[in-house]
Backbone bond lengths (Angstrom), bond angles and torsions (degrees), N, CA, C in turn:
res aa  C-N    CA-C-N  psi(-1)  N-CA   C-N-CA  omega(-1)  CA-C   N-CA-C  phi
1 X - - - 1.452 - - 1.516 108.10 -
2 X 1.323 115.93 136.01 1.459 121.21 178.07 1.518 109.28 -100.07
3 X 1.310 115.67 146.88 1.453 122.19 177.60 1.525 107.56 -114.11
4 X 1.334 116.69 104.50 1.464 117.75 179.30 1.523 110.72 -66.71
5 X 1.317 116.05 139.40 1.455 122.52 -179.10 1.519 108.02 -125.80
6 X 1.325 116.26 135.46 1.461 121.25 176.12 1.518 108.40 -117.88
7 X 1.324 116.48 121.32 1.463 121.67 178.37 1.522 107.19 -100.17
8 X 1.356 115.91 122.55 1.459 119.62 -173.08 1.526 114.15 -105.14
9 X 1.319 118.57 -1.64 1.461 120.61 176.71 1.515 109.53 -163.08
10 X 1.337 115.39 168.05 1.460 119.71 178.82 1.521 111.37 -80.34
11 X 1.340 117.61 -56.18 1.460 120.01 179.97 1.508 108.98 -154.65
12 X 1.286 122.28 130.87 1.460 121.56 -6.78 1.517 110.44 -66.85
13 X 1.290 115.66 151.95 1.449 121.26 -175.97 1.528 109.51 -89.19
14 X 1.304 116.70 127.53 1.449 122.26 176.60 1.524 107.92 -110.33
15 X 1.312 115.91 123.24 1.457 121.13 -178.83 1.516 107.78 -117.50
16 X 1.320 115.54 128.14 1.452 120.27 177.44 1.525 108.39 -107.21
17 X 1.332 115.50 132.71 1.455 120.37 177.70 1.514 109.14 -134.79
18 X 1.287 115.85 160.09 1.457 121.95 174.58 1.529 106.66 -82.86
19 X 1.333 117.14 111.77 1.467 120.14 -174.63 1.521 112.33 -63.75
20 X 1.335 117.73 -29.61 1.463 119.83 177.82 1.527 110.40 -66.73
21 X 1.332 116.83 -42.54 1.471 120.32 177.26 1.522 110.45 -66.22
22 X 1.341 116.98 -39.35 1.463 120.37 176.21 1.528 110.10 -58.46
23 X 1.330 116.43 -45.64 1.465 120.67 178.02 1.516 112.13 -61.32
24 X 1.329 116.86 -40.60 1.469 120.61 179.62 1.525 110.64 -65.07
25 X 1.326 116.92 -41.12 1.466 120.78 178.09 1.525 109.70 -65.11
26 X 1.323 117.15 -43.69 1.463 121.33 178.01 1.530 110.31 -59.22
27 X 1.326 116.92 -43.66 1.460 120.83 -178.93 1.529 112.19 -64.61
28 X 1.329 117.01 -28.40 1.469 120.86 -179.90 1.523 113.15 -82.58
29 X 1.330 117.47 -9.32 1.464 120.30 -179.90 1.523 110.14 -72.72
30 X 1.323 115.62 155.48 1.459 121.00 171.43 1.528 108.52 -69.68
31 X 1.316 116.73 159.47 1.467 121.34 -176.68 1.526 112.03 -55.71
32 X 1.334 118.09 -42.08 1.471 119.53 -179.22 1.526 111.37 -66.72
33 X 1.338 117.23 -34.49 1.461 120.41 176.67 1.527 110.94 -69.72
34 X 1.333 116.93 -37.50 1.458 120.50 177.87 1.528 110.30 -63.13
35 X 1.325 116.83 -43.15 1.464 120.64 178.27 1.524 109.66 -64.49
36 X 1.330 117.72 -40.98 1.467 120.82 178.85 1.530 110.48 -64.06
37 X 1.324 117.74 -38.91 1.469 120.82 178.34 1.525 110.27 -65.91
38 X 1.339 117.56 -43.16 1.465 120.68 177.29 1.523 110.86 -63.29
39 X 1.325 116.81 -41.81 1.466 120.47 178.85 1.524 110.73 -62.82
40 X 1.323 117.75 -39.94 1.460 121.37 178.34 1.529 110.64 -65.09
41 X 1.329 117.05 -40.05 1.461 119.94 177.95 1.526 110.51 -62.49
42 X 1.330 116.68 -45.13 1.465 120.74 179.35 1.530 110.06 -63.44
43 X 1.316 117.30 -42.46 1.464 121.44 -179.95 1.530 111.07 -60.90
44 X 1.326 116.21 -44.52 1.463 120.18 -178.31 1.523 112.56 -72.95
45 X 1.319 117.16 -17.07 1.464 121.38 177.58 1.525 112.16 -84.34
46 X 1.335 118.35 -13.51 1.470 120.72 -176.60 1.524 113.65 -51.85
47 X 1.337 119.78 -42.61 1.468 118.52 178.78 1.537 113.06 -72.03
48 X 1.305 116.73 -8.72 1.466 121.84 -175.68 1.523 109.98 -120.34
49 X 1.324 116.24 49.70 1.463 121.75 -173.12 1.522 113.20 -55.13
50 X 1.317 117.31 -37.84 1.472 120.27 -179.44 1.524 111.82 -63.48
51 X 1.318 117.50 -23.41 1.463 120.11 -179.82 1.525 111.41 -60.97
52 X 1.352 117.13 -30.88 1.470 119.58 177.21 1.523 110.39 -60.34
53 X 1.339 116.86 -37.05 1.462 119.96 176.49 1.521 110.96 -63.40
54 X 1.328 116.59 -43.47 1.462 120.32 179.45 1.525 111.23 -63.62
55 X 1.334 116.09 -39.93 1.470 119.96 177.78 1.519 109.52 -64.00
56 X 1.324 117.02 -44.03 1.456 121.50 179.47 1.527 111.11 -60.77
57 X 1.322 116.51 -44.36 1.462 120.92 178.81 1.529 110.22 -63.24
58 X 1.312 116.63 -42.71 1.469 120.97 179.22 1.525 111.08 -62.32
59 X 1.345 116.58 -41.21 1.465 120.14 179.94 1.524 112.92 -66.87
60 X 1.321 117.65 -21.27 1.465 120.82 178.72 1.525 112.86 -78.20
61 X 1.333 117.49 -10.97 1.460 119.72 179.01 1.525 109.99 -66.80
62 X 1.332 117.27 145.02 1.472 120.92 -177.54 1.528 113.52 -55.06
63 X 1.321 117.14 -35.33 1.469 119.62 -177.67 1.533 112.90 -69.95
64 X 1.330 117.31 -11.34 1.467 120.89 178.54 1.535 112.22 -110.28
65 X 1.327 116.98 13.42 1.466 120.23 -175.27 1.532 112.45 -62.63
66 X 1.320 118.12 -37.66 1.467 119.63 179.73 1.525 110.78 -64.41
67 X 1.333 116.73 -45.68 1.464 120.63 177.54 1.522 110.72 -62.25
68 X 1.332 116.62 -46.93 1.468 121.40 179.84 1.524 110.62 -56.65
69 X 1.318 116.65 -47.11 1.468 120.50 -178.30 1.524 111.47 -67.41
70 X 1.315 117.16 -38.80 1.466 120.51 177.85 1.525 110.46 -63.60
71 X 1.341 116.75 -45.05 1.466 119.83 178.39 1.520 111.28 -61.21
72 X 1.331 117.17 -42.44 1.470 120.12 177.40 1.524 110.70 -60.84
73 X 1.334 116.35 -46.28 1.468 120.08 -177.35 1.526 111.60 -63.63
74 X 1.331 116.06 -39.37 1.465 120.54 -176.51 1.536 111.14 -77.71
75 X 1.320 116.39 -45.33 1.461 119.98 -174.59 1.518 114.07 -84.80
76 X 1.332 116.19 -28.28 1.464 120.77 -176.87 1.530 110.90 -133.24
77 X 1.338 117.06 64.18 1.466 119.34 -177.78 1.521 111.11 -64.06
78 X 1.313 114.08 145.62 1.471 119.81 177.36 1.523 107.85 -76.12
79 X 1.325 115.33 124.48 1.463 120.91 179.19 1.522 107.48 -102.57
80 X 1.309 115.66 122.10 1.469 119.89 -179.15 1.513 111.40 -93.33
């Protein structure tokens, strides 16, 4: 699967992608590639630490409750 990318400026560079296609490509990756992609995202977010707060606030919105709950269940399973 190809992910079309549109570059709209030289610097700063703004790249627009179809998030559904990005998700599909991520889902098709092997587990080690998925972990590497997540690690790269976290690494690139380091200079933007406050963005984690914005993401957290966004995930608390009612329209994101299914995603929030799925992430909690997957990343932090309840161990009995």
